[in-house]
Residue, then its C-alpha position, 0 to 999 in steps of 0.5 A: m136468029q136461026r129463024l132469020g137464016v143466020d149461019e152457025e158460024t155467025l151465031t157463034n162468032v158474032y152474037q153472044e148471049i145477052q146477060p142481065n147486067q148488059l141491060t141495066v140502066n146507065q148508072e152514070v146518070t144516077e151515080e156519077n161518082r160511083h166506084g168502078q166506073g173506070s172499068d165500064r164497057l159497052a155491051w157487045f151488041w153496041r160494038f159489033n159491025r152489023g154485017g160489015n155495013t160500013h155506011e154511016d149510021p147517024w143514030m150510032d154516031e150519036f150514041y158513040r159521040v155521047n158515050w165518048l163525051k161521058a168518058k171524057a167528063r168522067w176523066q176530067r172529074w177524076e183529074e179534078e179529084l186528083s188535084l184536090v186530093q194533092h192540094e189537101m195533102g199539102w194543106t194537111v202538112s201546112w196545118f200541122r206546121h201551123k199548129k207546131d209553130d203555134w205551140y212553139r210560140r206558146y212555149h216561149q210565152a209560157t211563164k210556168p214550168g208546167h205550161q212550158a212542158y205541156a207546150q214542148r210536148q205539143v210542139l213535138l207531137w205536131a212536129k211528128f204529125e208534120l214529118d209523118a205527113q210529109n213522108a207519107f205524101k212525098e212527091k204526091m202533094i202540092i204545096v201552095h205558099 
């Protein structure tokens, strides 16, 4: 850049050293659900105003449009994932309740004291699972009846 006549102030304030991690292949293509996508940032050389040139650049417009669409798709995937997890929380509580009710029915159908004792123990166990899950997922789960 110095050979091209760029002044020292521009060199220190605009241009930065290009780091190897800024030259990697976009991992959204190869690993769309990878950890840490939310903190992705475009490398500095995609974000600076090229010498104050305010004319429209169709290539950069396309680049920013595609980048925005990728970010929007990532946001929508995470919204969908959140909805699924919230439903799974509700399904877990419902499953524990179903198992508790099933063992409660068995308790009342049992004719031997040993069977009743075992069924009662299972009712208490599944009731504890249900209560623990309700407390852990409180205000986070979605229950569908």
